[in-house]
C-alpha positions as CSV (number, residue, x, y, z in Angstrom):
1,M,-34.7,25.7,-23.9
2,K,-32.5,23.2,-25.8
3,K,-29.6,25.7,-25.7
4,T,-30.0,26.2,-22.0
5,G,-29.8,22.4,-21.5
6,I,-26.6,22.1,-23.6
7,I,-25.0,24.9,-21.5
8,L,-26.1,23.3,-18.3
9,G,-24.6,20.0,-19.5
10,I,-21.3,21.6,-20.3
11,I,-21.2,23.3,-16.9
12,L,-21.9,20.0,-15.1
13,F,-19.3,18.2,-17.2
14,T,-16.7,20.9,-16.4
15,I,-17.4,20.6,-12.7
16,F,-17.0,16.8,-13.0
17,L,-13.6,17.2,-14.7
18,I,-12.5,19.7,-12.0
19,Q,-13.5,17.4,-9.2
20,A,-11.9,14.4,-10.8
21,N,-8.6,16.3,-11.3
22,A,-8.7,17.6,-7.8
23,K,-9.1,14.1,-6.5
24,K,-6.3,12.9,-8.6
25,M,-4.0,15.6,-7.3
26,E,-5.1,14.8,-3.7
27,N,-4.2,11.2,-4.2
28,T,-0.8,12.2,-5.6
29,I,-0.1,14.4,-2.6
30,V,-1.2,11.7,-0.1
31,H,1.2,9.1,-1.6
32,K,4.3,11.3,-1.7
33,G,7.1,10.2,0.7
34,Y,7.2,7.2,2.9
35,K,4.2,5.1,3.9
36,V,3.9,2.9,6.9
37,G,5.9,-0.3,6.3
38,D,8.4,1.4,4.0
39,T,12.2,1.4,4.7
40,A,13.6,4.9,5.4
41,T,17.0,5.6,4.2
42,D,19.7,7.1,6.4
43,F,20.8,10.7,6.2
44,K,23.7,12.9,7.3
45,L,22.7,16.4,8.5
46,K,24.4,19.1,10.6
47,S,23.3,19.5,14.1
48,V,23.3,22.8,16.2
49,D,26.6,21.7,17.7
50,N,28.1,21.7,14.2
51,K,28.5,18.0,14.1
52,M,27.1,15.8,11.3
53,V,24.5,13.3,12.6
54,S,23.2,10.1,11.0
55,L,20.7,7.5,12.3
56,S,23.5,5.0,12.0
57,D,25.4,6.9,14.7
58,Y,23.0,5.4,17.3
59,K,24.4,1.9,17.4
60,D,22.3,0.7,20.3
61,A,19.0,2.3,19.2
62,K,15.9,0.1,18.7
63,G,14.4,2.9,16.6
64,Y,13.9,6.6,16.3
65,I,11.3,9.3,16.8
66,V,12.0,11.5,13.9
67,I,10.3,14.9,14.2
68,F,10.2,17.6,11.6
69,T,9.9,20.9,13.5
70,C,11.2,24.4,13.5
71,N,11.8,27.6,15.4
72,H,9.0,30.0,14.4
73,C,5.8,27.9,14.1
74,P,3.4,28.4,17.0
75,Y,2.4,24.7,16.8
76,A,6.1,23.6,16.9
77,K,6.6,25.9,19.9
78,A,3.6,24.5,21.7
79,Y,5.0,21.0,21.4
80,E,8.7,21.7,22.3
81,N,8.3,20.7,26.0
82,R,6.5,17.6,25.0
83,I,9.2,16.7,22.5
84,I,11.8,17.2,25.2
85,G,9.6,14.9,27.4
86,L,9.5,12.2,24.7
87,N,13.3,12.1,24.4
88,H,13.7,12.0,28.2
89,K,11.2,9.1,28.4
90,Y,12.2,7.0,25.4
91,A,15.9,7.7,24.5
92,P,17.0,5.5,27.5
93,K,14.7,2.8,26.2
94,G,16.2,2.9,22.7
95,Y,14.0,5.4,20.9
96,P,15.8,8.8,20.8
97,V,14.2,11.9,19.3
98,I,15.9,13.2,16.2
99,A,14.5,16.7,15.4
100,I,14.9,18.1,11.9
101,N,14.2,21.7,10.7
102,P,13.0,21.4,7.1
103,N,12.4,25.0,6.4
104,D,14.2,27.2,3.9
105,P,15.6,30.2,5.9
106,K,15.2,32.4,2.8
107,M,11.4,31.8,3.1
108,E,11.4,32.0,6.9
109,P,14.4,33.9,8.3
110,Q,13.6,32.8,11.9
111,D,14.4,29.2,10.9
112,S,18.0,29.9,10.1
113,F,20.8,27.7,11.4
114,E,21.9,30.4,13.8
115,G,18.3,30.7,15.0
116,M,18.2,26.9,15.5
117,K,21.3,27.2,17.8
118,Q,19.7,29.9,19.8
119,R,16.3,28.1,20.2
120,A,18.0,24.8,21.2
121,K,20.0,26.7,23.9
122,E,17.0,28.6,25.1
123,K,14.9,25.4,25.5
124,G,17.7,23.1,26.6
125,F,17.2,20.6,23.9
126,T,18.7,17.2,24.9
127,F,18.3,15.7,21.4
128,P,20.0,16.5,18.1
129,Y,18.4,19.4,16.2
130,L,19.4,19.0,12.6
131,F,19.2,21.4,9.6
132,D,17.8,20.0,6.4
133,E,20.1,22.2,4.3
134,G,19.0,22.1,0.6
135,Q,15.7,20.5,1.7
136,T,16.6,17.0,0.6
137,V,15.4,14.9,3.5
138,Y,11.9,16.1,4.3
139,P,10.5,15.3,0.7
140,Q,11.8,11.7,1.0
141,Y,9.8,11.3,4.2
142,G,6.8,13.2,2.8
143,A,6.6,15.6,5.8
144,T,4.3,18.5,5.2
145,R,3.9,20.2,8.6
146,T,5.8,21.3,11.6
147,P,5.7,19.3,13.7
148,H,5.3,16.0,11.7
149,V,6.4,12.7,13.3
150,F,7.8,9.5,11.7
151,I,8.6,6.6,14.1
152,L,11.1,4.2,12.7
153,Q,11.9,0.7,14.1
154,K,15.2,-1.0,13.4
155,V,14.6,-4.4,11.9
156,N,17.6,-6.4,10.6
157,G,19.6,-3.3,10.0
158,K,16.7,-1.5,8.2
159,N,14.7,1.5,9.5
160,I,11.0,0.6,9.0
161,V,8.3,3.3,9.3
162,R,5.8,2.3,11.9
163,Y,3.9,5.5,12.5
164,I,3.3,8.8,10.7
165,G,1.5,11.9,12.0
166,A,0.8,14.0,15.1
167,I,2.4,13.8,18.5
168,D,-1.0,13.8,20.2
169,D,-4.6,15.1,19.7
170,N,-4.3,18.5,21.5
171,Y,-1.5,20.9,20.5
172,S,-2.9,23.8,22.5
173,D,-3.1,22.2,25.9
174,A,-0.8,19.4,27.0
175,N,-2.9,18.8,30.1
176,D,-6.0,18.1,28.0
177,V,-4.7,15.4,25.7
178,S,-6.9,12.3,25.1
179,H,-4.7,10.4,22.7
180,K,-0.9,10.3,22.9
181,Y,-0.2,8.8,19.5
182,V,3.5,8.8,19.6
183,E,3.7,7.3,23.1
184,A,1.2,4.6,22.3
185,A,3.1,3.7,19.1
186,V,6.5,3.5,20.9
187,D,5.1,1.6,23.8
188,A,3.6,-0.9,21.5
189,L,6.9,-1.4,19.7
190,L,8.8,-1.8,22.9
191,A,6.3,-4.5,23.9
192,N,6.8,-6.2,20.6
193,K,3.2,-5.5,19.7
194,P,1.8,-4.0,16.5
195,V,1.1,-0.3,16.4
196,V,-2.7,0.1,16.5
197,E,-3.0,3.6,15.1
198,T,-0.3,3.9,12.5
199,M,-1.4,7.2,10.8
200,T,-2.9,10.5,12.0
201,V,-3.2,13.9,10.5
202,A,-0.2,16.2,11.4
203,I,-1.4,19.6,12.7
204,G,1.0,22.5,12.2
205,C,2.5,25.1,9.9
206,S,3.2,24.2,6.3
207,I,6.9,23.6,5.5
208,K,8.5,26.6,3.9
209,A,10.1,25.9,0.6
210,Q,10.9,28.0,-2.5
211,K,8.6,27.3,-5.4
212,E,10.2,25.8,-8.4
């Protein structure tokens, strides 16, 4: 009986350690990359028109809708028309869409640079579609999904993160959306009001990177 109690105690203690370690890992993952209120650094990435693009190229921008997306992911495809719509609505108001493909084409061949060019042409993208070659930018932001949105506001020459997460609350049906997170955030910034909902969970495919 005593031996059984000792074994049970060891099992319970082991479970406790596993749960504690899992929680620690979860917290580490959550805090990777930018948080709301952080200053995002600029980048220089190649667009599908073979030009190098930086945030600083947009001299008159009030901010940016940075969206990590890709060619192959069904979630990303489901949002393409809505992303085009966001750029059409907000670029003239000072918040252009900047789309970035974070995937390694060795892990997902459909997300090659040539594939990006083809997809942009097929869909008629009116915004820059950039290739995160070497996968150096998405880890800085902490993007984990495609699509994953980061709204930046230009404040005294700095790009301040104001929103991180999903485009809206219904990827499968654009006509049945209850909460348009990105639109609400940008509308608030344009009205010089604080963003009410600053973080949501990005729903999409995991970013494809080679394991170290």
